[in-house]
N, C-alpha and C positions, 0 to 999 in steps of 0.2 A: 561710743563714748560721747556724752553730751557735756560740753564744757561751757560754763558761763564766765564772762570776763567783765569786770567792773571798769567800763570805759567812759565814765562820766567826765573825766578831766580832759579838757580840750587844749589847755595851754600848759606852759612850763615844761621842764624837762621830763616830768612824769608823763605828760600828754604825748610828747615826742616818742618816748619809749613805748607807750601803750599802742599807739596807732602804727608805728613802724613794725612792732611785733605782729599786730593783727594783719597788716598788709602782707607780711611774709607767710604767716600761717595760712592765709587764703591762697597763696601761690603753691604751697607745698603739701597741704593737707586737704584732700577732697573726701576723706573717709569719715572723720568725726563731725559731729554737729556742734555749732557754736551759737551761743546767745550773747549778744553784746548789749550791756546796759549802758545807754548813752544819754547825753544831755538832750533837752527838748529841741534845741536848735539843730543839732546833728541828726536827730530822728526825723526832723521835718525837711532837711535839705540834702541828705546824703543817702545813696543806696547802700545796701549791704555789700561788703567787699567780695562775696562769692556766693554761689548757689546753696552752700551748706551753712551760710551765716544768716542770722536773723537779728534785727535790731529791736530792742524794747526800750521805750521811753522811760527814763529815770532822771527827771529833772530835780534831783535831790542834792542839796549842797553838802560838801564834805564836812565831817566833824560836827554834826548837828544832831539834836535829839530826833529830828525827822529821819535822819539817816539810820539811826538805831531802830526806829519803829517801822518805817516804811520799806526800806531796802530788803530786810529779811522776808517780808511778805511777797515782794516782787520776785525774789529769788525762789521762794518756796512754790510760787505759782508755776514757774518754769521747770522746776524739778531737775536741775542739772545734776550730773553725777559728781561734778567737781566745779568749784569756783576758783578763779584766779583773781586776786586783788593785787593790781600792780603798784599799790601803795598801801600804807597802813590804815585802811578804811574798812576793816572787818567789823560787821555788826556783832554786837555782844551776844545777841539772841539767835543768831543764825546757826542752824544745825547741819548745814550742808558741808561736807568735807571741802577743804580749801588749801590752796597754796598762796603764798604772799611774797611779793618782791620787796626787799628792803634796799633802798638806795643809799642811805647813810643813817647815822645815829646822832646827827648834830643837835637835834632837839632835846637830847638828854642833858646838854650842857648849857647852863643859864647864860654864860658869857657869849656863847656861839650865836644865840638867836635874840638876845636882849642887849646886854652890854650897858655901860654907864650912861649912854646918850639915849636910851630907849624912852620914848615919849609915852608908852603904854605898858608900864611894868605889870599891871594886873592882868592885862590881856596876854602878855607873853608868859606869865606864870601859869595861867589857865591852859594855854596852849601846850606848855611843857608837861603839865600834869596829865592832860589828855593824851599826849604822846606816850607817856609812860604806861597809861592804860592800854593804848593801842599795841604797844610792845608785849604786854602781858597776854593780850588776845592772840597776838601772832605766835606765841609759844604753842598754841593749840594746832597750828598748821601741820598738815601732813608733810609738807616740804617747805623750806624757805629758800628763796632765790636771792642771792647777793650779786651786785653788778661788778664786783671786783674782789680779788683775794683780800685786799685791805678791809673791805666792808665785811666779808665773811669772818675774818679773824676777830674784828671788833664785835660782831654780832654774837659769835660763839662765846667770847669772853664776857661781854656785858649781860647777855641773857642766860649764860650758863646752860647752853643746850648742846646736844651731841652734834658734832660737826658732820656726822654721817647723814643728818637730816637736812643739810644745806647743800646748795649747788651754786656754782658761779657761772653766770651767763653774761658775758661782756655786751655792752651796747655797741653801736656803730654810728658812723657819721653819714648823713645824706649829703650828697654834693649839691651845691647851689647852682651848678652849671645849667641846669634845665629851667631855672627861674629867671625870668626877665627882670634885671635889677631896676628898681625905682630910684633913679638918680636924683629925683627932686628932693630926697632927704638930704643929699649933700648940698644942694643949692640952698635949700631952706635954712640950713644951719651954717652956711658959709664955710663949708669944709673944702677949701681950695688949697690947703697946705697939709703936709704929712701929719697923721694923727695915730695915736695909740688907741686901741679899742678894747672895751670890756662889755659883755652882754650878760645880763642876768639880774638877780635880786641884789639887795644891799644889806643883807643880814651881816652882823658884825664879823662872822667867821669868813666872809668874803674879803675882809681886810682892805676895804677901799679907802679907809682913812689913811693907812700907811702908804697906799699906792699914791694918793694925792700928795702926801708929804714928800715922797720920793720924787714924784714928777716935778715938784717945785724946785728941786735941785738940778733939773735938767735944763741946759741952755739950748738955744737953737730955734725958738719960735714954733715948737711943736704944740699940738693940742691933744687933750685926753678926752675921749668920748666914752661916756658911761651910758649905755643904752639899756632899756628895760624898765620895769616897774620898780621904782625904789621904795615904794610904800611910804611909811612914816619915817624911814631912816634917811630919806633924801634931803630933808631940810638941814640936818646937822652936817651932812657932807657938803652941801652948798655953802654952809657957813665956814667949814674948813677951807674950802677953795677960796672963798672971798678973803678970809683972814690971811691966807698965803699970797694974796695979790693975784689970784688966778681966776677971778670971776669970768674973764673973757676967754680963758684958755681951757677950762674944764667945762665940758658941755654935757648936760643931762637931757637926753632926748625923750625920755619916757618910753612907753612900749612902742615897738616897731613891728611892721609887717614882715613877712618872709621876703617880699620883694625889696623892702627897704634894708633889711638885714643883708641881703645879697649885695646891695650897693655899698653898704658900710664895709663889708669884707673886701670888696674889690678896691676900695680906696685906702684901706688901713695899712699903715707902716708895719704894725705888729699887733698881735693879740696879747693882752696882759691878763694873767690868771694867777694871782698871788694869794689864793685862799689859804687859810690856816688848816682847813680840812675839806676834802671832797670825797664823795663816795665813788665817783667815776671820773667826772670832768669832761662831759660831752662837748661843751662849747669849744674847748681847746682843740678837740679832735675835728670838729666841724670847721674851725679856722684852718687847720692843716689841709683839709679836703678842698678848701677854697684857695689854697696857695698862699696862706698868710703865715709869717714866722710867729712862733709862740714863745712867750716868756712865761715861765711857770714856777710855782713854789715847790720846794723840796718837802712837801707835806702831803699827808693823806695818801690817796691812791695815785696822785699825778705822776710820780716817777715810774710807777708800775705801768700806767697806761701809755705814757709818752716815750718812755725809755730815752734814747739819745736824740730825740727829735725836738727838744726844747732847750732854750737857754734858761738854766735854773737859777734861782735866788733863794735866800733865806727869808721867809715871809715875816719873821720877827725883827729883821734888821733892815731899817729904812735905807741905809747906805748900800746894802747888798742889792735891794730892789732898784735903787737909783743907778747903780753900776750896770745892772742888766739892761735897763732902759737905754743908757748911754751907749753901751756896746752895740746893741742891735741897731740903734739909730745911726751910728757913725760908721758901721762896718758892712758894706754892701756884700762882701764875700760871705760874711757870717749869715746875713739874711738869706742869701741864695742857698747856702748849705742847709739852713734850717728848713727852708721851703722844700728842698729835695728830700731831706730826711723825713719831713712831715708827710709828704705825698706817699713815700714808701711805707711809713708806719701805719697810715690810715687804711691802707689796702689789707692790713692784717686783721681788720675787724669787718664783720659782715652781719647784717640783720638776718640774712637767711640762716647763718650758723646759730644766731641767737634763737630763732624760731625752732630749729631742729633740736637744740638742747632743751628748750622749754617743753617741747612735746615729750621728750624723754622724762622730764620732771613730772609731767602730767601722768604718764603711764606708771611711774614709780609710786606716785601719790595714791593711785587707785589700787595698787598692789599692797599698800601699807596694811 
């Protein structure tokens, strides 16, 4: 079997998923042939992960006309038996049988990705329309992979597809223990006191405005660190922090490297994840792997993934979020308990298992 994988994404959670999956497929599968369609930079700098893997340069941006025109030609040249799209980037004209991974359906909801403070409503509207088209294309998939039961249930309901065509393959967390922390990020930002950490984007469904409002009710000289690319949502969040008198206590680091992230985890008092909806919630699981207590919302897939290993709060209730922050900040026994439960919970997920289950999906797709 010759399998193609669209591996153009190097960053974000989709990139982590893709290359963690590829790494484990290279370890467990020496029989099938793989073609990885990768970015220009990765093609130039990285070797193939195994002898039965080959890289093809595909420096084609996501969700563009070029993707629709050029990617099908590249795929057709390689003639794979099956393509795996780890995100909704399926070319409309591609005739190759495929499976697609759906991480969440947040883009279907205007308020989840735009919201009242969106500075680019036209762009968000076009993105949402494009996403609806991507989902229509995904309905042609031989199999659809969801990263949680919550995502599968939503997918089946919203797309009205047969649940027998779907499979759940959980993600897993890579430990940061093997990464040498770059502690200069702590020094550069003056992080010499306890801080709460969030890592990721700032789309409205991430609920960061309520997190900042809740943090404003917390006494004790703590700081809130929001790391990652906040895109055009960052300005309004900074305004929120300044209006609450927190300009010096809420820190926006921008994108961070893996080594900087390891240092932030090592110094964090707790990880805060109060999203209104999540398809899986990998950052919280990574925080658990790093030994960081997790505060999580009772929303989306988070209770399914974290079970009893998080201090939960109602993401729509600022007071509930504030109480969770205060409880974790003030109670060392609670923090230690959450760390222990988190370490136990994270061991229940495995990228190897993800790869094994994905191989099963590939076989089923070709028998379709």
